[in-house]
C-alpha positions as CSV (number, residue, x, y, z in Angstrom):
1,M,-39.2,-22.1,-10.6
2,Q,-37.3,-18.8,-10.0
3,R,-33.6,-18.9,-10.7
4,T,-31.4,-18.2,-7.7
5,H,-28.3,-16.0,-7.7
6,T,-25.8,-18.7,-6.9
7,Q,-27.4,-21.3,-9.1
8,E,-27.4,-19.2,-12.2
9,Y,-24.2,-17.3,-11.8
10,P,-21.3,-19.0,-10.0
11,H,-18.4,-16.7,-9.0
12,Q,-16.3,-17.7,-11.9
13,A,-19.0,-17.0,-14.5
14,N,-17.8,-15.3,-17.7
15,E,-18.2,-11.6,-17.2
16,A,-19.2,-11.1,-20.8
17,V,-22.0,-13.6,-20.3
18,L,-23.0,-11.7,-17.1
19,W,-23.0,-8.4,-19.0
20,K,-25.2,-9.8,-21.7
21,A,-27.7,-11.2,-19.2
22,F,-27.6,-7.9,-17.3
23,K,-28.5,-6.0,-20.5
24,E,-31.4,-8.3,-21.1
25,G,-32.7,-7.4,-17.6
26,D,-31.5,-10.1,-15.4
27,R,-31.2,-8.7,-11.9
28,A,-29.2,-11.6,-10.7
29,A,-26.5,-11.0,-13.3
30,F,-26.4,-7.3,-12.4
31,A,-26.1,-8.2,-8.7
32,E,-23.2,-10.5,-9.5
33,L,-21.4,-7.8,-11.4
34,V,-21.9,-5.4,-8.5
35,E,-20.6,-8.0,-6.0
36,L,-17.6,-8.7,-8.1
37,Y,-16.5,-5.1,-8.7
38,Y,-18.0,-2.8,-6.1
39,P,-15.1,-3.0,-3.6
40,Q,-12.5,-2.3,-6.4
41,L,-14.6,0.6,-7.8
42,L,-14.9,2.2,-4.4
43,N,-11.3,1.8,-3.7
44,Y,-10.5,3.5,-7.0
45,G,-13.0,6.3,-6.5
46,V,-11.7,7.4,-3.2
47,R,-8.3,8.1,-4.8
48,F,-9.9,11.1,-6.6
49,Q,-12.2,12.2,-3.7
50,R,-11.4,11.6,-0.1
51,D,-15.1,11.9,0.9
52,R,-16.0,8.2,0.9
53,E,-19.8,9.0,1.1
54,F,-19.5,11.3,-2.0
55,V,-17.8,8.5,-3.9
56,K,-20.5,6.0,-2.7
57,D,-23.2,8.3,-4.0
58,C,-21.5,8.6,-7.3
59,L,-21.1,4.8,-7.6
60,H,-24.8,4.3,-6.6
61,D,-25.9,6.8,-9.3
62,L,-23.6,5.1,-11.8
63,L,-25.1,1.7,-11.1
64,L,-28.6,3.1,-11.3
65,E,-27.8,4.8,-14.6
66,L,-26.3,1.6,-16.0
67,W,-29.4,-0.4,-15.0
68,N,-31.8,2.2,-16.5
69,R,-29.8,2.4,-19.7
70,R,-28.9,-1.3,-20.0
71,Q,-30.7,-2.0,-23.2
72,R,-28.8,0.8,-24.9
73,L,-25.3,-0.2,-23.6
74,D,-22.7,-1.8,-26.0
75,D,-21.5,-5.3,-25.5
76,V,-18.5,-5.3,-23.1
77,H,-15.9,-7.9,-22.8
78,V,-13.7,-6.5,-20.1
79,V,-16.3,-5.3,-17.6
80,K,-13.8,-4.1,-15.1
81,V,-12.2,-1.6,-17.4
82,Y,-15.6,-0.3,-18.5
83,L,-16.7,0.2,-14.9
84,L,-13.5,1.9,-13.8
85,K,-13.6,4.2,-16.7
86,S,-17.3,5.1,-16.1
87,L,-16.7,5.7,-12.4
88,R,-13.7,7.9,-13.1
89,R,-15.7,10.1,-15.4
90,K,-18.6,10.3,-13.0
91,V,-16.5,11.3,-10.0
92,L,-14.6,13.9,-11.9
93,K,-17.7,15.3,-13.5
94,E,-19.6,15.5,-10.2
95,S,-16.6,17.0,-8.4
96,T,-16.4,19.7,-11.0
97,R,-20.1,20.3,-11.2
98,L,-20.4,20.8,-7.5
99,K,-17.2,22.9,-7.3
100,W,-15.6,20.6,-4.7
101,F,-12.4,21.0,-6.7
102,R,-11.1,24.2,-8.3
103,E,-10.5,22.3,-11.5
104,A,-10.7,18.6,-12.5
105,H,-10.4,18.1,-16.2
106,E,-9.7,14.5,-17.3
107,V,-7.1,15.5,-19.8
108,S,-4.8,17.3,-17.4
109,D,-2.9,16.6,-14.2
110,D,-5.1,19.0,-12.3
111,Y,-7.3,16.4,-10.6
112,A,-6.8,14.8,-7.2
113,F,-5.5,11.4,-7.1
114,E,-4.2,10.2,-3.7
115,V,-2.6,6.9,-3.0
116,Q,-0.4,6.0,-0.1
117,F,2.0,3.4,-1.6
118,A,2.1,0.2,0.4
119,I,5.9,0.6,0.9
120,E,5.2,3.7,2.9
121,T,2.6,2.1,5.1
122,Y,4.9,-0.9,5.6
123,L,7.8,1.2,6.7
124,I,5.9,3.7,8.8
125,S,4.1,0.9,10.6
126,R,7.5,-0.3,11.7
127,E,8.6,3.2,12.7
128,V,11.3,3.3,10.1
129,Q,12.8,6.8,10.2
130,H,15.9,7.4,8.2
131,E,17.0,9.5,5.2
132,D,16.2,6.7,2.8
133,L,12.5,6.9,3.7
134,V,12.7,10.7,3.4
135,R,14.2,10.3,-0.1
136,L,11.5,7.7,-1.1
137,R,8.8,10.1,0.0
138,T,10.3,12.9,-1.9
139,R,10.5,10.8,-5.1
140,L,6.9,9.6,-4.7
141,E,5.7,13.2,-4.3
142,R,7.4,14.1,-7.5
143,L,5.2,11.7,-9.5
144,T,2.4,13.5,-11.4
145,K,-1.2,12.7,-10.6
146,R,-1.5,10.8,-13.8
147,Q,1.7,8.8,-13.1
148,R,0.3,7.9,-9.6
149,E,-3.0,6.8,-11.2
150,A,-1.2,4.7,-13.9
151,I,1.0,3.0,-11.3
152,Y,-2.1,2.4,-9.2
153,L,-4.0,0.8,-12.1
154,R,-1.0,-1.2,-13.0
155,F,-0.1,-2.7,-9.7
156,Y,-3.2,-2.3,-7.4
157,Q,-5.8,-3.2,-10.1
158,D,-3.5,-5.4,-12.0
159,L,-4.4,-3.9,-15.4
160,D,-2.4,-4.2,-18.6
161,Y,-1.4,-1.2,-20.6
162,D,-4.3,-1.5,-23.1
163,A,-6.7,-1.5,-20.1
164,I,-5.0,1.4,-18.4
165,A,-5.3,3.3,-21.6
166,G,-9.0,2.6,-21.8
167,V,-9.7,3.7,-18.2
168,M,-7.7,6.9,-18.5
169,S,-8.9,7.7,-22.0
170,I,-5.3,7.9,-23.4
171,Q,-3.3,6.2,-26.0
172,V,-1.6,2.9,-25.1
173,H,1.9,4.4,-25.6
174,S,0.9,7.1,-23.2
175,A,0.0,4.6,-20.6
176,V,3.3,2.8,-21.2
177,N,5.2,6.1,-20.8
178,L,3.4,7.2,-17.6
179,V,4.4,3.8,-15.9
180,Y,7.9,3.7,-17.4
181,E,8.7,7.4,-16.3
182,A,7.4,6.8,-12.8
183,L,9.4,3.7,-12.3
184,K,12.4,5.3,-13.8
185,L,12.2,8.0,-11.2
186,L,11.7,5.6,-8.4
187,R,14.4,3.2,-9.7
188,R,17.1,5.6,-8.6
189,N,16.2,4.6,-5.0
190,W,16.8,1.1,-3.7
191,F,13.4,1.0,-2.2
192,L,12.0,0.3,-5.6
193,S,12.5,-3.4,-5.2
194,L,10.6,-3.2,-2.0
195,L,7.9,-1.1,-3.5
196,I,7.2,-3.7,-6.3
197,W,7.4,-6.6,-3.7
198,I,5.0,-5.0,-1.2
199,L,2.8,-2.9,-3.4
200,P,-0.1,-5.5,-3.9
201,L,-0.4,-6.2,-0.2
202,N,-2.4,-3.1,0.8
203,P,-4.7,-2.1,-2.0
């Protein structure tokens, strides 16, 4: 009797087990992983490239490559981090290859990473217009692309510093510094408390 997707892999199944089964050619395990992480991966990808269809193509190609190379892949215990890192590399590589960006090296700040912080959305939706909002926007705009990405991974994707370092291909202390320096800049504005409070609401 053929195994069904829901019978073999409940939603809370261990991702390491799913990954191992996927490597062995189990399509149901692969489908479970895609179902679990596709929305988060797409949400992350569009921060680098606003063209959603371009990101979808990159994600589709990545998933196809993973399936075709499954037997040669290493064992992975934190699948989310592995997939985020892989998609990051894929989008930046394809963006550079197609010359959609002037330059997009992973080791610099010269790549696009856009994220409208939820506090901005919250205040704008309520037509809040005063100098405090202007100051907040000014401070957010002063964050480097890498600081924005680190903040996004920390609060939107709920990753710890080890995971952030893994995704961004940097040292752990660098990940800590990126988040620390970003928050230190924002802390000068009283909106920081609102930022931390509202941030997870609109990923």
